[in-house]
Structures are given as C-alpha cells and as structure tokens.
DRENBA-417687 format. One record per residue: residue number from 1; residue in three letters; x, y, z of N, C-alpha, C in turn. Coordinates in nm, 2 decimals. Example, Ala and Ser with C-alpha at 12.3 -4.5 7.8 and 13.67 -1.06 7.14 Angstrom:
// residues 2
1;Ala;1.32;-0.57;0.78;1.23;-0.45;0.78;1.32;-0.33;0.78
2;Ser;1.28;-0.22;0.71;1.37;-0.11;0.71;1.29;0.00;0.79
// end
This chain:
// residues 89
1;Met;16.38;-2.39;15.57;16.47;-2.40;15.46;16.54;-2.27;15.44
2;Leu;16.46;-2.16;15.46;16.52;-2.03;15.44;16.64;-2.01;15.53
3;Phe;16.63;-2.05;15.65;16.74;-2.04;15.75;16.86;-2.12;15.70
4;Tyr;16.84;-2.24;15.66;16.94;-2.32;15.61;17.01;-2.26;15.49
5;Val;16.93;-2.22;15.39;16.99;-2.16;15.27;17.07;-2.03;15.30
6;Gln;17.01;-1.95;15.39;17.09;-1.83;15.42;17.22;-1.85;15.49
7;Lys;17.22;-1.96;15.57;17.34;-1.99;15.64;17.45;-2.07;15.56
8;Thr;17.40;-2.14;15.46;17.49;-2.22;15.38;17.53;-2.17;15.25
9;Leu;17.43;-2.10;15.18;17.45;-2.05;15.05;17.47;-1.90;15.05
10;Gly;17.41;-1.83;15.14;17.41;-1.68;15.13;17.32;-1.63;15.03
11;Ser;17.34;-1.51;14.98;17.26;-1.45;14.88;17.34;-1.36;14.79
12;Asp;17.28;-1.33;14.67;17.34;-1.24;14.57;17.32;-1.10;14.62
13;Glu;17.38;-1.01;14.54;17.36;-0.87;14.57;17.21;-0.84;14.57
14;Gly;17.16;-0.76;14.66;17.02;-0.73;14.66;16.94;-0.83;14.75
15;Gly;17.01;-0.93;14.80;16.94;-1.02;14.89;16.87;-1.14;14.82
16;Phe;16.89;-1.15;14.69;16.83;-1.26;14.62;16.90;-1.39;14.64
17;Ile;16.83;-1.50;14.65;16.88;-1.63;14.67;16.87;-1.71;14.54
18;Arg;16.97;-1.77;14.49;16.97;-1.85;14.37;16.99;-1.99;14.41
19;Leu;16.88;-2.07;14.38;16.89;-2.21;14.42;16.89;-2.29;14.29
20;Phe;16.98;-2.39;14.29;16.99;-2.48;14.17;16.96;-2.62;14.23
21;Ser;16.93;-2.72;14.15;16.90;-2.85;14.19;17.02;-2.91;14.28
22;Ile;17.14;-2.88;14.24;17.25;-2.93;14.32;17.25;-2.88;14.47
23;His;17.19;-2.76;14.49;17.18;-2.71;14.63;17.06;-2.78;14.70
24;Val;16.95;-2.79;14.63;16.83;-2.85;14.69;16.85;-3.00;14.73
25;Glu;16.93;-3.07;14.64;16.96;-3.21;14.67;17.04;-3.23;14.80
26;Lys;17.10;-3.13;14.85;17.18;-3.13;14.97;17.11;-3.09;15.09
27;Phe;16.98;-3.05;15.08;16.90;-3.01;15.20;16.90;-3.13;15.30
28;Pro;16.92;-3.11;15.42;16.92;-3.21;15.52;16.77;-3.24;15.56
29;Ile;16.71;-3.33;15.49;16.57;-3.36;15.52;16.56;-3.50;15.60
30;Pro;16.51;-3.50;15.72;16.51;-3.62;15.80;16.39;-3.71;15.75
31;Ser;16.41;-3.84;15.77;16.30;-3.93;15.75;16.20;-3.92;15.87
32;Ala;16.08;-3.93;15.84;15.97;-3.93;15.94;15.90;-4.06;15.94
33;Pro;15.86;-4.11;16.06;15.78;-4.23;16.06;15.65;-4.21;16.00
34;Ala;15.58;-4.31;15.95;15.45;-4.30;15.87;15.35;-4.22;15.95
35;Pro;15.33;-4.24;16.08;15.23;-4.17;16.16;15.26;-4.02;16.16
36;Glu;15.39;-3.98;16.17;15.43;-3.84;16.17;15.40;-3.78;16.03
37;Lys;15.43;-3.85;15.93;15.40;-3.80;15.79;15.25;-3.78;15.78
38;Gln;15.17;-3.87;15.82;15.03;-3.85;15.81;14.98;-3.73;15.89
39;Ala;15.03;-3.71;16.01;14.99;-3.60;16.09;15.03;-3.47;16.02
40;Leu;15.15;-3.46;15.97;15.19;-3.34;15.89;15.10;-3.32;15.77
41;Glu;15.08;-3.42;15.70;14.99;-3.41;15.58;14.85;-3.36;15.62
42;Gly;14.80;-3.41;15.73;14.67;-3.37;15.78;14.67;-3.22;15.81
43;Leu;14.77;-3.18;15.87;14.78;-3.03;15.91;14.79;-2.95;15.78
44;Val;14.87;-2.99;15.69;14.87;-2.91;15.56;14.74;-2.91;15.49
45;Asp;14.67;-3.03;15.49;14.54;-3.03;15.42;14.44;-2.94;15.49
46;Arg;14.45;-2.93;15.63;14.36;-2.84;15.70;14.39;-2.70;15.67
47;Ile;14.51;-2.66;15.65;14.55;-2.53;15.62;14.50;-2.49;15.48
48;Leu;14.52;-2.58;15.38;14.48;-2.56;15.24;14.33;-2.54;15.24
49;Lys;14.25;-2.63;15.31;14.11;-2.62;15.30;14.06;-2.49;15.37
50;Ala;14.12;-2.45;15.48;14.08;-2.33;15.55;14.11;-2.21;15.46
51;Lys;14.22;-2.20;15.39;14.26;-2.09;15.31;14.17;-2.09;15.18
52;Lys;14.13;-2.21;15.13;14.05;-2.21;15.01;13.91;-2.15;15.05
53;Ala;13.86;-2.19;15.17;13.73;-2.14;15.21;13.73;-1.99;15.25
54;Asp;13.85;-1.95;15.30;13.86;-1.81;15.35;14.01;-1.77;15.34
55;Pro;14.05;-1.70;15.24;14.19;-1.66;15.23;14.25;-1.59;15.35
56;Ala;14.16;-1.53;15.43;14.20;-1.45;15.55;14.20;-1.54;15.67
57;Ala;14.17;-1.67;15.66;14.16;-1.76;15.77;14.29;-1.76;15.86
58;Asp;14.27;-1.77;15.99;14.38;-1.78;16.08;14.43;-1.92;16.09
59;Ile;14.55;-1.94;16.04;14.60;-2.08;16.04;14.73;-2.09;16.13
60;Ser;14.74;-1.99;16.22;14.86;-1.98;16.30;14.88;-2.10;16.39
61;Asn;14.77;-2.15;16.45;14.79;-2.27;16.53;14.84;-2.39;16.46
62;Gln;14.79;-2.41;16.34;14.84;-2.52;16.25;14.98;-2.50;16.22
63;Glu;15.02;-2.38;16.18;15.16;-2.35;16.15;15.25;-2.38;16.27
64;Leu;15.21;-2.34;16.39;15.29;-2.36;16.51;15.31;-2.51;16.53
65;Glu;15.20;-2.59;16.51;15.21;-2.73;16.53;15.30;-2.80;16.43
66;Ile;15.30;-2.75;16.30;15.39;-2.80;16.20;15.53;-2.77;16.24
67;Asn;15.56;-2.64;16.28;15.69;-2.61;16.33;15.74;-2.69;16.44
68;Asp;15.65;-2.72;16.54;15.69;-2.80;16.65;15.73;-2.94;16.61
69;Arg;15.65;-3.00;16.52;15.68;-3.13;16.47;15.81;-3.14;16.39
70;Val;15.83;-3.04;16.31;15.95;-3.04;16.23;16.08;-3.02;16.32
71;Tyr;16.06;-2.93;16.42;16.17;-2.92;16.52;16.21;-3.05;16.58
72;Arg;16.11;-3.13;16.62;16.13;-3.26;16.68;16.20;-3.35;16.58
73;Leu;16.15;-3.35;16.46;16.22;-3.44;16.36;16.36;-3.41;16.34
74;Tyr;16.40;-3.28;16.35;16.54;-3.24;16.34;16.62;-3.26;16.47
75;Gly;16.54;-3.28;16.58;16.61;-3.30;16.71;16.66;-3.17;16.76
76;Leu;16.60;-3.06;16.73;16.65;-2.93;16.78;16.62;-2.90;16.92
77;Ala;16.72;-2.85;16.99;16.71;-2.80;17.13;16.64;-2.67;17.13
78;Lys;16.59;-2.63;17.25;16.52;-2.50;17.27;16.61;-2.38;17.22
79;Glu;16.74;-2.39;17.24;16.83;-2.29;17.20;16.84;-2.28;17.05
80;Asp;16.84;-2.40;16.98;16.84;-2.40;16.83;16.71;-2.34;16.78
81;Ile;16.60;-2.38;16.84;16.47;-2.33;16.79;16.46;-2.18;16.80
82;Lys;16.52;-2.12;16.91;16.52;-1.98;16.93;16.60;-1.91;16.82
83;Ile;16.71;-1.97;16.78;16.79;-1.91;16.67;16.72;-1.91;16.54
84;Val;16.65;-2.03;16.51;16.58;-2.04;16.39;16.46;-1.94;16.38
85;Glu;16.39;-1.93;16.49;16.27;-1.84;16.49;16.31;-1.70;16.49
86;Glu;16.42;-1.66;16.55;16.47;-1.52;16.55;16.52;-1.48;16.41
87;Ala;16.58;-1.58;16.34;16.63;-1.56;16.20;16.51;-1.54;16.11
88;Gly;16.40;-1.60;16.14;16.28;-1.59;16.05;16.20;-1.46;16.07
89;Gln;16.24;-1.38;16.16;16.16;-1.26;16.19;16.20;-1.14;16.11
// end
C-alpha cells in the first residue's frame, strides 16, 4: 500500500503522507477466493502468535509467503515485483 500511496498521492513536505477515507476507498484491493483468504489469515495468525511469544521472533519466511500470495492476487509480473520491492527498500 505504501508503494501505491507514494505513486498516486505523493507526500507533504517532510515526507509525511496524509490519508483520508476518500483515498483509502480507492485502494485497488482484489477479491481473493476463500481458500486464499484462509491461507493469508493463517499466516497472519502465525506471525501474531510468534511475535506475542517472542517480540524478536524471525517472521521473514511468513512475510515472504504473504508477499508472494499478494503479488499473485494482483497478477504482478516479475518486473512489477522488482519495482515494488526496490521501492520498499
């Protein structure tokens, strides 16, 4: 979402982003089939449980899997994924 917001809304002086409901309503959020929703919810639950048990827990594998699933939902090509990931660094 950060990538989308930066590309469509930009930011104020100092790099601050101001979001209003009118902006959030326009986010392009794809529909996911029920099994995909369940898989994503399971990953998020695992992350939350791991962090609750140990705030320093390594959740990088779960985060990568979530990213991969979201990229597929949006139908992103490898070139698109590279752009998004480079923008997030």
